[in-house]
Every structure is written in structure tokens, then in C-alpha cells.
C-alpha positions as CSV (number, residue, x, y, z in Angstrom):
1,M,-17.6,-10.6,9.6
2,K,-17.4,-7.0,8.2
3,K,-16.5,-5.5,11.5
4,G,-14.0,-7.8,12.2
5,F,-12.2,-7.1,8.4
6,L,-12.4,-3.6,9.2
7,I,-10.7,-4.2,12.8
8,G,-7.9,-6.1,11.0
9,I,-7.5,-3.8,8.1
10,L,-7.3,-0.8,10.6
11,L,-5.2,-2.5,13.0
12,A,-2.5,-3.7,10.3
13,F,-2.9,-0.2,8.8
14,F,-1.6,1.4,11.9
15,L,1.0,-1.5,12.8
16,F,2.3,-0.7,9.5
17,L,2.8,2.9,9.6
18,F,4.6,2.6,13.0
19,G,6.6,-0.2,11.8
20,F,7.5,1.4,8.7
21,F,8.6,5.0,10.2
22,T,10.1,3.8,13.4
23,N,12.0,0.7,12.0
24,L,11.4,-1.0,15.3
25,D,11.5,-4.8,14.9
26,V,8.6,-4.8,17.8
27,F,6.0,-4.1,15.3
28,I,6.8,-7.0,13.0
29,L,6.3,-9.3,16.4
30,I,3.2,-7.8,17.3
31,S,1.4,-7.8,13.9
32,G,2.8,-11.4,13.0
33,G,1.7,-12.3,16.6
34,I,-1.8,-11.0,16.0
35,G,-2.2,-12.6,12.8
36,L,-0.5,-15.8,13.8
37,G,-2.6,-16.0,16.8
38,C,-5.9,-15.3,15.1
39,L,-5.2,-17.8,12.2
40,L,-4.2,-20.9,14.6
41,V,-7.5,-20.0,16.7
42,A,-9.5,-19.9,13.5
43,G,-7.9,-23.4,12.4
44,L,-8.9,-24.6,15.8
45,L,-12.4,-23.7,15.3
46,S,-12.9,-24.8,11.7
47,G,-11.2,-28.3,12.9
48,V,-8.4,-28.3,10.7
49,F,-6.1,-29.8,13.2
50,I,-8.3,-33.0,14.1
51,S,-9.1,-36.2,12.2
52,G,-12.0,-36.9,10.1
53,D,-13.5,-39.1,12.4
54,K,-13.7,-36.3,15.3
55,I,-14.9,-33.8,13.0
56,R,-17.7,-36.1,11.9
57,A,-18.7,-36.8,15.6
58,N,-18.7,-33.2,16.5
59,F,-20.6,-32.3,13.1
60,T,-23.6,-34.9,14.4
61,T,-23.7,-33.6,17.9
62,E,-23.8,-29.8,17.2
63,T,-27.0,-27.9,16.3
64,S,-27.0,-26.1,13.1
65,S,-26.9,-22.7,14.8
66,E,-24.1,-23.6,16.9
67,G,-22.2,-24.7,14.0
68,Q,-23.0,-21.5,12.3
69,K,-21.9,-19.4,15.3
70,R,-18.3,-21.7,15.1
71,Y,-18.1,-20.6,11.2
72,N,-18.9,-17.0,11.8
73,R,-16.4,-16.7,14.5
74,M,-13.7,-18.6,12.6
75,L,-14.3,-16.3,9.5
76,T,-14.0,-13.1,12.0
77,L,-10.6,-14.5,13.3
78,V,-9.4,-15.0,9.6
79,A,-10.8,-11.5,8.5
80,V,-8.7,-10.1,11.8
81,G,-5.6,-12.2,11.2
82,A,-5.0,-12.3,7.5
83,P,-4.1,-8.3,7.2
84,N,-2.0,-8.4,10.2
85,F,0.0,-11.7,9.1
86,L,0.3,-9.8,5.6
87,V,2.0,-6.7,7.3
88,A,4.3,-8.6,9.5
89,I,5.7,-10.5,6.0
90,L,5.6,-6.9,4.5
91,L,7.5,-5.3,7.1
92,T,9.9,-8.0,7.2
93,M,10.8,-7.8,3.4
94,I,10.9,-3.9,3.9
95,S,13.3,-4.0,6.8
């Protein structure tokens, strides 16, 4: 997760610099796309978009190591996506 957060921060920092100094809307779209995409996939991995019955069924059929891997991937995607999503919001407010 630490690597994912570092990658997310660095990517967001560079996209913010490029977007701030060039005033191009494409950097807002790139940053927002990365952030939204990562957060949506993390939501899919966490089971946010399915019903409670399906969550319980999935929980009983997966092993604890599979659940831990899924949880770690979800946290990594959130750590990459959140800074980029915030940069997209910040660049939108500035421009």
C-alpha cells in the first residue's frame, strides 16, 4: 500500500504541475480519469456495488488469504486513485 500511495502522490504531483502551468484541460481529464477509474475498481473489489446476500456468499467461499489479497489490492487502488481525484478537483477549481 505504501508503494501505491507513493505512486499516486507522485503521479498527482506531476499532473498538477503540468495542469497548473500549461492550463490545458487534458490534465484534468487524465487525473480525474485515473482517480475515478481506480476508485471504481476499488469499489468493485470491496463489494460496494452488490447486495448483502452476494457479499456473504462470496465471503463464505473465499479463503482468508484470497480475502486479504483482495483487500490489499483495494487499498492500493484507493491510495493511487484518491490523490489523483483530488488533484482533478483542485485543477477544476483553479481553472
